[in-house]
C-alpha positions as CSV (number, residue, x, y, z in Angstrom):
1,M,-2.7,13.3,23.9
2,K,-4.5,10.2,22.6
3,P,-5.7,10.1,18.9
4,A,-9.4,10.3,19.9
5,E,-8.7,13.4,22.0
6,R,-6.8,15.0,19.1
7,L,-9.7,14.0,16.7
8,A,-12.2,15.7,19.0
9,E,-10.0,18.9,19.0
10,F,-9.7,18.7,15.3
11,Y,-13.5,18.6,15.0
12,R,-13.9,21.5,17.5
13,R,-11.5,23.7,15.5
14,L,-13.1,22.7,12.2
15,A,-16.5,23.7,13.5
16,A,-15.1,27.0,14.7
17,A,-13.4,27.8,11.4
18,P,-15.0,30.3,9.0
19,P,-17.2,28.8,6.3
20,L,-15.7,28.5,2.9
21,L,-17.3,28.7,-0.6
22,S,-15.7,25.8,-2.4
23,A,-14.8,22.1,-1.9
24,D,-11.1,22.8,-2.7
25,A,-10.9,25.6,-0.1
26,A,-12.6,23.4,2.5
27,L,-10.2,20.5,1.8
28,Q,-7.2,22.8,2.1
29,Q,-8.6,24.3,5.4
30,L,-9.3,20.8,6.8
31,G,-5.7,19.7,6.0
32,L,-4.2,22.8,7.7
33,I,-6.3,22.4,10.8
34,L,-5.4,18.7,11.1
35,E,-1.7,19.4,10.7
36,Q,-1.9,22.2,13.3
37,V,-3.6,19.9,15.8
38,E,-1.1,17.1,15.2
39,D,1.9,19.5,15.4
40,E,0.7,20.9,18.7
41,L,-0.8,17.8,20.4
42,S,0.6,14.6,19.0
43,G,4.3,14.8,19.8
44,I,4.9,12.8,16.6
45,F,7.1,14.4,14.0
46,K,5.4,14.7,10.6
47,R,6.9,12.5,7.9
48,T,7.4,14.0,4.4
49,T,5.6,11.0,3.0
50,P,2.9,9.6,5.3
51,P,3.5,6.0,6.4
52,G,1.9,3.3,4.3
53,I,-0.6,0.7,5.3
54,G,0.8,-1.4,8.2
55,D,3.5,1.2,9.0
56,R,1.6,3.5,11.3
57,D,3.4,6.2,13.3
58,G,0.5,7.3,15.4
59,R,0.0,10.7,13.7
60,M,-3.1,11.6,11.7
61,Y,-2.5,12.9,8.2
62,P,-4.8,14.8,5.8
63,P,-6.2,12.9,2.8
64,L,-3.7,12.3,0.0
65,D,-4.4,13.2,-3.6
66,D,-4.5,9.6,-4.7
67,H,-7.3,9.0,-2.1
68,L,-9.4,11.9,-3.4
69,H,-12.3,11.6,-5.9
70,R,-13.6,14.7,-7.7
71,H,-17.2,14.6,-8.7
72,D,-18.6,16.3,-11.8
73,D,-20.6,18.8,-9.7
74,G,-17.5,20.1,-7.8
75,A,-18.0,17.9,-4.7
76,L,-15.1,15.9,-3.3
77,T,-14.9,12.6,-1.5
78,A,-11.6,11.9,0.3
79,F,-10.5,8.8,2.2
80,T,-8.2,8.4,5.1
81,R,-7.2,5.3,7.0
82,G,-10.3,5.6,9.2
83,H,-12.6,8.2,7.6
84,R,-14.6,9.1,4.5
85,I,-14.8,12.9,4.1
86,E,-17.6,14.3,1.9
87,I,-17.3,18.0,0.8
88,D,-20.1,19.5,-1.2
89,P,-19.4,22.1,-3.9
90,A,-20.2,24.9,-1.5
91,G,-17.5,23.7,1.0
92,R,-19.7,22.0,3.6
93,V,-17.8,19.1,5.2
94,E,-19.1,15.9,6.6
95,V,-16.8,13.2,8.1
96,F,-17.9,9.5,8.4
97,D,-16.3,6.6,10.2
98,R,-15.3,4.2,7.4
99,R,-16.1,1.0,9.5
100,T,-19.5,2.0,10.8
101,A,-20.5,4.7,8.3
102,T,-21.5,6.8,11.3
103,R,-21.3,10.6,10.7
104,E,-18.8,12.0,13.2
105,F,-18.8,15.6,11.9
106,P,-20.7,17.8,12.1
107,N,-22.4,16.5,15.2
108,E,-25.8,18.1,14.8
């Protein structure tokens, strides 16, 4: 399955997931869902350490701790190769394309 199709499936599962009450719980849920989608649909073995810049393997990985900013109010901002993820203190997730700043999730 192509990355765009897997990303759409990730967003579908994320939207169907039960709401959570904290940013940390939402980040954990987001990572678990993404790994499930990639394990099931990518056909690409997960590396213990995600590949660095310029060494892509075709698999999507959850945000790494060193790409995570914790705000004083309990919110989180996480960066992946192509996305900025904003999670408010109550666990509401928004995902933006890093190049265009377009919100991709939720699609309201």
